[in-house]
C-alpha positions as CSV (number, residue, x, y, z in Angstrom):
1,M,-22.6,69.1,-44.4
2,P,-23.3,66.8,-47.5
3,D,-25.7,63.9,-47.2
4,L,-24.3,61.1,-45.2
5,D,-24.9,57.3,-45.5
6,D,-25.1,55.0,-42.5
7,I,-21.4,54.1,-42.7
8,S,-20.4,57.7,-42.7
9,Y,-22.5,58.4,-39.7
10,N,-21.0,55.5,-37.9
11,V,-17.4,56.6,-38.7
12,I,-18.0,60.2,-37.6
13,I,-19.7,59.1,-34.4
14,T,-16.9,56.8,-33.6
15,F,-14.3,59.5,-34.3
16,Y,-16.1,61.9,-31.9
17,A,-16.2,59.2,-29.2
18,W,-12.5,58.4,-29.6
19,F,-11.5,62.0,-29.1
20,G,-13.9,62.5,-26.1
21,Q,-16.3,64.7,-27.9
22,H,-19.3,62.9,-26.4
23,E,-21.9,65.6,-26.9
24,E,-21.3,65.7,-30.7
25,A,-21.4,61.9,-30.8
26,I,-24.7,61.8,-29.0
27,R,-26.2,64.6,-31.2
28,L,-25.3,62.7,-34.3
29,F,-26.7,59.4,-32.9
30,C,-30.0,61.2,-32.1
31,E,-30.1,62.6,-35.6
32,L,-29.4,59.1,-37.0
33,Q,-32.7,57.8,-35.4
34,F,-34.7,59.8,-38.0
35,M,-32.8,58.4,-41.0
36,R,-34.2,55.5,-43.0
37,F,-31.1,53.4,-42.6
38,N,-30.9,49.8,-41.3
39,R,-31.2,50.4,-37.5
40,R,-29.5,47.2,-36.7
41,Q,-26.3,48.7,-38.1
42,F,-26.3,51.7,-35.7
43,P,-23.1,52.2,-33.7
44,F,-24.5,50.8,-30.5
45,A,-21.1,49.6,-29.3
46,T,-19.6,53.0,-29.6
47,M,-22.5,54.7,-27.8
48,L,-22.3,52.1,-25.0
49,S,-18.6,52.8,-24.6
50,I,-19.5,56.5,-24.0
51,A,-22.0,55.5,-21.4
52,A,-19.5,53.2,-19.8
53,N,-16.7,55.7,-19.7
54,T,-18.9,58.5,-18.3
55,L,-20.7,56.1,-15.9
56,D,-24.0,57.2,-17.5
57,L,-26.2,54.3,-16.6
58,Q,-29.4,55.9,-17.8
59,M,-27.9,56.5,-21.3
60,G,-26.6,53.0,-21.3
61,Q,-30.0,51.6,-20.5
62,Q,-31.6,53.7,-23.3
63,I,-29.1,52.4,-25.8
64,H,-29.7,48.8,-24.6
65,S,-33.4,49.2,-25.2
66,L,-32.8,50.4,-28.8
67,A,-30.4,47.5,-29.3
68,I,-33.1,45.1,-28.1
69,V,-35.8,46.6,-30.5
70,T,-33.4,46.2,-33.4
71,T,-32.2,42.8,-32.3
72,A,-28.6,44.2,-32.4
73,D,-28.1,43.0,-28.8
74,S,-27.5,39.5,-30.1
75,E,-24.4,40.8,-32.0
76,L,-21.1,39.8,-30.2
77,L,-19.6,43.3,-30.2
78,V,-22.8,44.9,-28.9
79,G,-23.1,42.2,-26.2
80,N,-19.5,42.7,-25.1
81,S,-20.1,46.5,-24.9
82,L,-23.3,45.9,-22.8
83,V,-21.4,43.8,-20.3
84,D,-18.6,46.4,-20.1
85,M,-21.1,49.2,-19.6
86,Y,-23.1,47.5,-16.8
87,V,-19.9,46.4,-15.1
88,K,-18.4,49.9,-15.1
89,C,-21.7,51.3,-13.8
90,G,-21.7,48.7,-11.0
91,R,-24.8,46.8,-12.2
92,F,-23.3,43.2,-12.0
93,E,-26.7,41.4,-12.1
94,E,-27.5,42.8,-15.5
95,A,-23.9,42.3,-16.7
96,E,-23.9,38.6,-15.7
97,K,-27.4,38.1,-17.3
98,I,-26.1,39.4,-20.6
99,F,-22.8,37.5,-20.2
100,R,-24.6,34.2,-19.7
101,S,-26.8,34.8,-22.7
102,L,-24.0,35.3,-25.2
103,A,-23.2,32.3,-27.5
104,K,-19.5,33.2,-27.6
105,R,-17.5,34.6,-24.8
106,S,-14.0,35.9,-25.6
107,I,-11.2,36.4,-23.1
108,V,-11.8,40.1,-23.3
109,L,-15.4,39.6,-22.1
110,W,-14.4,37.2,-19.3
111,T,-11.6,39.6,-18.2
112,A,-14.0,42.6,-18.2
113,L,-16.3,40.9,-15.8
114,V,-13.6,39.5,-13.6
115,S,-11.7,42.8,-13.3
116,G,-15.0,44.7,-12.8
117,Y,-15.8,42.6,-9.8
118,V,-12.4,43.0,-8.3
119,Q,-12.2,46.8,-9.0
120,K,-15.6,47.3,-7.2
121,G,-14.4,45.2,-4.2
122,F,-16.3,42.0,-5.0
123,D,-13.1,39.8,-4.8
124,E,-14.8,36.5,-4.1
125,E,-17.1,36.9,-7.1
126,G,-14.2,37.7,-9.3
127,L,-12.3,34.7,-8.1
128,N,-15.3,32.4,-8.6
129,L,-15.7,33.7,-12.2
130,F,-12.0,33.2,-12.8
131,N,-12.2,29.5,-11.7
132,E,-15.2,29.1,-14.0
133,M,-13.3,30.6,-16.9
134,H,-10.4,28.2,-16.2
135,K,-12.8,25.2,-16.1
136,A,-14.3,26.4,-19.4
137,G,-10.8,26.1,-21.0
138,V,-10.4,29.9,-21.6
139,R,-6.8,30.9,-21.3
140,A,-6.2,33.9,-19.0
141,D,-4.3,36.9,-20.3
142,Q,-2.1,39.4,-18.5
143,A,-5.0,41.6,-17.5
144,T,-6.9,38.7,-16.0
145,F,-3.9,37.7,-13.9
146,A,-3.4,41.2,-12.7
147,S,-7.0,41.4,-11.4
148,I,-6.7,37.9,-9.8
149,L,-3.5,38.8,-8.1
150,K,-5.1,41.9,-6.6
151,A,-8.1,39.9,-5.5
152,S,-6.0,37.3,-3.8
153,A,-4.1,40.1,-2.0
154,N,-7.3,41.7,-0.8
155,L,-8.6,38.4,0.5
156,A,-5.4,37.5,2.4
157,S,-5.3,34.2,0.5
158,L,-1.8,32.8,0.5
159,S,-3.0,29.4,-0.8
160,L,-4.7,31.1,-3.8
161,R,-1.5,32.9,-4.8
162,K,0.4,29.7,-4.7
163,Q,-2.2,28.1,-6.9
164,L,-1.8,30.9,-9.4
165,H,1.8,29.9,-10.0
166,S,0.4,26.6,-11.4
167,F,-1.4,28.4,-14.2
168,D,0.2,29.0,-17.6
169,M,1.1,32.7,-17.2
170,P,1.1,34.5,-20.5
171,E,4.2,36.5,-21.5
172,R,4.8,39.4,-19.2
173,N,3.7,42.9,-20.1
174,I,3.1,46.2,-18.2
175,V,-0.4,45.0,-17.1
176,S,0.8,41.7,-15.5
177,C,3.8,43.5,-14.0
178,N,1.6,46.1,-12.4
179,G,-0.7,43.3,-11.0
180,L,2.3,41.7,-9.3
181,I,3.6,45.0,-7.9
182,S,0.2,45.9,-6.7
183,A,-0.2,42.6,-4.9
184,H,3.1,43.0,-3.1
185,A,2.2,46.6,-2.2
186,Q,-1.2,45.7,-0.7
187,N,0.5,43.1,1.5
188,G,2.8,45.8,2.9
189,N,6.0,44.2,1.5
190,G,7.9,47.3,0.6
191,E,11.2,45.8,-0.2
192,V,9.7,43.2,-2.6
193,T,7.5,45.8,-4.2
194,L,10.4,48.1,-5.0
195,D,12.5,45.2,-6.2
196,S,9.7,44.0,-8.5
197,F,9.4,47.6,-9.9
198,E,13.1,47.9,-10.6
199,K,13.2,44.5,-12.3
200,M,10.3,45.5,-14.5
201,V,12.1,48.7,-15.5
202,Q,15.4,46.8,-16.1
203,S,13.4,44.3,-18.4
204,G,12.6,47.2,-20.7
205,F,9.0,48.0,-19.6
206,Q,8.1,51.6,-19.3
207,P,6.3,52.2,-15.9
208,D,3.0,54.0,-16.0
209,S,0.9,55.9,-13.4
210,V,-0.5,52.7,-12.1
211,S,3.0,51.3,-11.4
212,F,4.0,54.3,-9.5
213,L,0.8,54.4,-7.4
214,S,1.6,50.9,-6.1
215,V,5.2,51.9,-5.4
216,L,4.2,55.0,-3.5
217,S,1.7,53.0,-1.5
218,A,4.4,50.5,-0.5
219,C,6.8,53.3,0.5
220,N,3.9,54.9,2.5
221,H,3.0,51.8,4.4
222,C,6.6,50.9,5.2
223,G,7.7,54.4,6.1
224,L,10.2,54.7,3.2
225,V,9.8,58.5,2.9
226,Q,13.0,59.3,1.1
227,E,12.4,56.5,-1.4
228,G,8.9,57.7,-1.9
229,L,10.0,61.2,-2.6
230,R,12.6,60.0,-5.1
231,Y,10.0,57.9,-7.0
232,F,7.5,60.7,-6.9
233,R,9.9,63.2,-8.5
234,S,11.1,60.6,-11.0
235,M,7.6,60.4,-12.5
236,T,7.9,63.9,-14.1
237,Q,11.7,64.3,-14.2
238,I,12.6,60.9,-15.7
239,H,9.4,59.2,-17.0
240,N,7.5,62.2,-18.3
241,L,4.3,61.1,-16.5
242,V,1.5,63.4,-15.4
243,L,1.0,63.4,-11.6
244,R,-2.6,62.6,-10.7
245,K,-4.5,63.3,-7.6
246,E,-3.9,59.8,-6.3
247,H,-0.2,60.2,-6.4
248,Y,-0.3,63.5,-4.5
249,A,-2.7,61.9,-2.0
250,S,-0.3,59.0,-1.3
251,M,2.7,61.4,-0.8
252,V,0.6,63.7,1.4
253,D,-0.4,60.8,3.6
254,M,3.2,59.5,3.7
255,L,4.7,62.9,4.8
256,Y,2.0,63.6,7.4
257,W,2.0,60.1,8.8
258,N,5.8,60.4,9.4
259,G,5.5,63.8,11.1
260,Q,6.9,65.8,8.2
261,F,4.2,68.5,8.4
262,N,6.0,71.4,6.8
263,E,6.9,69.3,3.7
264,A,3.4,67.9,3.5
265,E,1.8,71.4,3.7
266,K,4.2,72.7,1.0
267,L,3.3,69.8,-1.3
268,M,-0.5,70.4,-0.8
269,A,0.0,74.1,-1.6
270,E,1.8,73.1,-4.9
271,M,-0.9,70.8,-6.1
272,P,-2.8,71.8,-9.2
273,F,-6.1,71.0,-7.5
274,D,-7.8,71.4,-4.2
275,P,-7.4,68.8,-1.4
276,D,-10.3,66.3,-1.3
277,E,-11.8,64.2,1.5
278,I,-9.1,61.5,1.2
279,M,-6.3,64.1,1.7
280,W,-7.9,65.9,4.6
281,S,-8.7,62.6,6.3
282,S,-5.0,61.7,6.0
283,V,-4.1,65.0,7.6
284,L,-6.6,64.4,10.5
285,N,-5.4,60.8,11.1
286,S,-1.8,62.0,11.2
287,C,-2.7,64.8,13.7
288,R,-4.2,62.2,15.9
289,I,-1.0,60.2,16.0
290,H,1.3,63.2,16.4
291,K,-1.1,65.1,18.7
292,N,-1.3,68.2,16.5
293,Q,-4.6,69.6,17.7
294,E,-4.4,72.9,15.9
295,L,-3.9,71.4,12.4
296,A,-6.5,68.7,13.3
297,R,-9.1,71.4,13.8
298,K,-8.3,72.9,10.4
299,A,-8.6,69.5,8.7
300,A,-11.8,68.6,10.5
301,D,-13.3,71.9,9.6
302,Q,-12.6,71.3,5.9
303,L,-14.2,67.8,6.2
304,F,-17.2,68.8,8.2
305,R,-18.1,71.5,5.6
306,M,-18.2,68.9,2.8
307,K,-21.7,68.2,1.5
308,V,-21.0,64.5,1.2
309,L,-18.7,62.3,3.4
310,R,-18.0,58.6,2.8
311,D,-18.3,57.7,6.5
312,A,-17.9,59.0,10.0
313,A,-14.1,58.6,10.1
314,A,-13.5,62.4,10.4
315,Y,-15.9,62.8,13.4
316,V,-14.4,59.7,15.1
317,S,-10.8,60.9,14.6
318,M,-11.6,64.4,16.0
319,S,-13.5,62.9,18.9
320,D,-10.5,60.7,19.7
321,I,-8.2,63.7,19.6
322,Y,-10.3,65.7,22.0
323,A,-10.7,62.6,24.3
324,A,-6.9,62.1,24.4
325,A,-6.6,65.8,25.5
326,C,-9.4,65.2,28.1
327,Q,-11.6,67.8,26.4
328,R,-14.9,66.0,27.1
329,D,-17.1,69.0,26.2
330,N,-15.6,69.0,22.7
331,V,-16.0,65.2,22.4
332,G,-19.7,65.7,23.1
333,K,-20.1,68.4,20.5
334,V,-18.4,66.3,17.8
335,K,-20.6,63.3,18.6
336,K,-23.7,65.4,18.6
337,A,-22.7,66.9,15.2
338,M,-22.2,63.4,13.8
339,R,-25.7,62.3,15.0
340,E,-27.3,65.3,13.6
341,R,-25.7,64.6,10.2
342,G,-26.9,61.0,10.3
343,I,-23.5,59.5,9.8
344,R,-22.5,56.2,11.3
345,K,-19.1,54.8,12.2
346,V,-17.9,52.1,9.9
347,P,-17.1,48.9,11.9
348,A,-13.5,47.7,11.8
349,Y,-13.0,44.2,10.4
350,S,-10.0,41.9,10.2
351,W,-9.9,38.6,8.2
352,V,-7.4,35.8,8.0
353,E,-7.2,32.6,5.9
354,I,-7.0,29.3,7.9
355,R,-7.0,26.0,6.1
356,H,-8.5,27.6,2.9
357,M,-11.3,29.3,4.8
358,V,-11.5,33.0,5.5
359,H,-12.4,33.9,9.1
360,V,-13.8,37.4,9.7
361,F,-13.5,39.2,13.1
362,S,-14.8,42.5,14.4
363,A,-14.1,44.2,17.8
364,N,-15.9,42.6,20.8
365,N,-17.6,40.0,18.6
366,M,-17.6,36.8,20.6
367,L,-19.5,34.6,18.1
368,H,-16.6,32.6,16.7
369,P,-16.9,28.9,17.7
370,Q,-13.3,28.9,19.0
371,M,-13.7,32.2,21.0
372,E,-12.8,30.7,24.4
373,E,-9.5,29.3,23.0
374,I,-8.8,32.6,21.2
375,R,-9.3,34.6,24.4
376,K,-7.0,32.3,26.3
377,K,-4.3,32.7,23.6
378,I,-4.7,36.5,23.7
379,D,-4.3,36.6,27.5
380,M,-1.2,34.5,27.3
381,L,0.3,36.7,24.5
382,S,-0.5,39.8,26.5
383,K,1.6,38.6,29.5
384,E,4.5,37.7,27.2
385,M,4.3,41.0,25.3
386,E,4.4,43.0,28.5
387,K,7.6,41.1,29.4
388,E,9.0,42.2,26.0
389,G,8.3,45.8,26.8
390,Y,4.9,46.4,25.3
391,K,2.8,49.0,27.0
392,P,-0.9,49.4,26.2
393,D,-1.9,52.7,24.5
394,T,-5.3,53.3,26.1
395,S,-5.9,56.4,23.9
396,C,-7.1,53.8,21.3
397,A,-9.7,52.4,23.8
398,L,-13.0,53.4,25.1
399,H,-13.0,56.8,26.8
400,D,-15.3,57.1,29.8
401,V,-14.3,53.9,31.6
402,D,-11.7,52.8,34.1
403,E,-8.1,52.3,33.0
404,K,-8.2,48.5,33.6
405,I,-11.4,48.2,31.4
406,K,-9.6,50.2,28.7
407,I,-6.7,47.8,28.7
408,E,-9.0,44.8,28.6
409,S,-11.0,46.3,25.7
410,L,-7.8,46.5,23.6
411,K,-7.5,42.7,23.7
412,D,-10.8,42.4,21.8
413,H,-9.7,44.5,18.8
414,S,-10.3,42.6,15.5
415,E,-6.6,42.3,14.6
416,R,-5.7,40.5,17.8
417,L,-8.7,38.1,17.5
418,A,-7.6,37.2,14.0
419,I,-4.0,36.6,14.9
420,A,-4.8,34.6,18.0
421,S,-7.2,32.5,15.9
422,A,-4.5,31.8,13.3
423,L,-1.9,30.9,16.0
424,I,-4.1,28.3,17.6
425,S,-5.2,26.8,14.3
426,T,-2.0,26.5,12.3
427,P,1.4,24.7,12.7
428,E,4.1,26.7,14.5
429,G,6.1,28.8,12.1
430,S,3.3,29.1,9.6
431,P,3.0,32.5,7.9
432,I,0.0,34.6,9.0
433,L,-1.5,37.3,6.8
434,V,-4.2,39.5,8.3
435,M,-6.2,42.0,6.2
436,K,-8.2,44.9,7.4
437,N,-10.8,47.3,6.0
438,L,-9.5,50.2,8.1
439,R,-6.0,51.3,9.1
440,A,-4.7,49.7,12.3
441,R,-4.7,51.7,15.5
442,T,-1.3,52.6,17.0
443,D,-1.8,50.2,19.9
444,C,-2.5,47.2,17.7
445,H,0.5,48.2,15.5
446,A,2.8,48.3,18.5
447,A,1.3,45.1,20.0
448,I,1.7,43.1,16.8
449,K,5.4,43.9,16.5
450,H,6.0,41.8,19.7
451,I,4.0,38.8,18.7
452,P,6.4,37.2,16.1
453,S,9.0,36.6,18.7
454,F,7.0,33.8,20.3
C-alpha cells in the first residue's frame, strides 16, 4: 500500500466502519497512532460509532481517553459520538455529563439521549429530558416524538399523551408512524394499531421490520391469530422484508397462547435459528394455561439447561404446572433447583396514573395510604363480579393453603389493587389504564373483564 496521509487514513477507516469491517478499521486506527499526523484530526467519531454499535464500552472508554489527551473531545462531532456511545452502552451518568458540557446541543444529540433512556426502560428520565428540551426551545423531530410516545405508553400516562397533541408535530415519516403504532400496540388496542398501520401504508410509507413488530404484538395480545399470520407472511411475500428473531418470537407466542400447538411447533422447526429463552418461555407459559404438561417439561428442560436466565420465571411456571396437577414432590424439586441456582422470582407490579401521579402496586403490599378504602372497593367488586358469573381461578393463588385463603389472596393481586385505587379516586366513567411489568395471570384477566360493567 502506498504512503497515506492523515485524510486518506480517515477515509479508509470510515469506509471500513460503514461496511462493518470493524477489525480492519481498528487495525488501521492503531497503526495511525504511530504516524506523525495531527492527532486531533484522528477519526474519533468513527471509532466511537464502532464501539457504540458493538456495545464495546472498554474500547469506547479508550477512544474517549485519546480524545481527551488530544483535546478533540471538545469538538461537536466527537462530543455527539461520545454521548451516543455511552447511551448505547447503558452508561447514562457519563452520557449526561458530556451532554451538559457541550456548548451546542443539536436535536440529534437531544434525541439520542431521550431515546436512549426510553429504550433502556428509563421512561421518566426520558420524559424529563424531553420537557427540558422543549423549555430550551429545541423543536422535536419525528424520532423524538416516537420515543416519547413509547415512554408515555409505558408509564400509562393518558394525560401526557393528550399534552403531546399540543406540540408542533413535524411532518410524518416512518419513524413517527412507527412510534404511534407502537404506542397503540403497547396499550393492547389491536383495532386502532392495525388501522394506524393500514393508514400509514395507504399514505405511501413503506413499513419496515419495526412496523410489523408492533402489528404482530397487537395481534398477539388481542388474540387476532389469522390477522397475525397474514401480516407475518406479507413481510416476505409483499414487502420483501427479512424475518428477524423478534418476529418469529411474537408469532410463536401468539400461536401457543391460543392453543395452536401444531402450527407453533411447525413454525419453530422452520426458523433459521434455534429457539432462545424468550421463545421457550412463551411455550412454557402457554402450557401452563392449556395444561400441556408433556410439552411444558420439554420447554422447561431447554430453559433449565441454559447457562444464563433473565429471572426465575421458568421455574415459577413449572412449579405452578406441577402444583395445579397436585404433584407436590415435583413442586419441591423445582423450587430446590431454583434455590440452588440462586435465582429469585421477579415481583409483579402494576401502576396506574391518577391525577397526574403514577401509583405503583405489588401483590399483598398494604402500604398505600388509601389501602383501607381500596380493600373495601375490592370486596364490593368481588361480590358483584360473582353475580355476573365470575369464578375465582385458585390455580393462580398460593398452593399449600385452604381454598378460602386462596380466594382471598387473589384479591390482593397488583392489578386489582391498581384498578380499585383508580375507581375510588376518579370520576365515574373515567378511562383507567393499568400497566404491568409481567403478563397478567388468567384469574386477573377473567376478573377484570367483569369490572367495566359497574
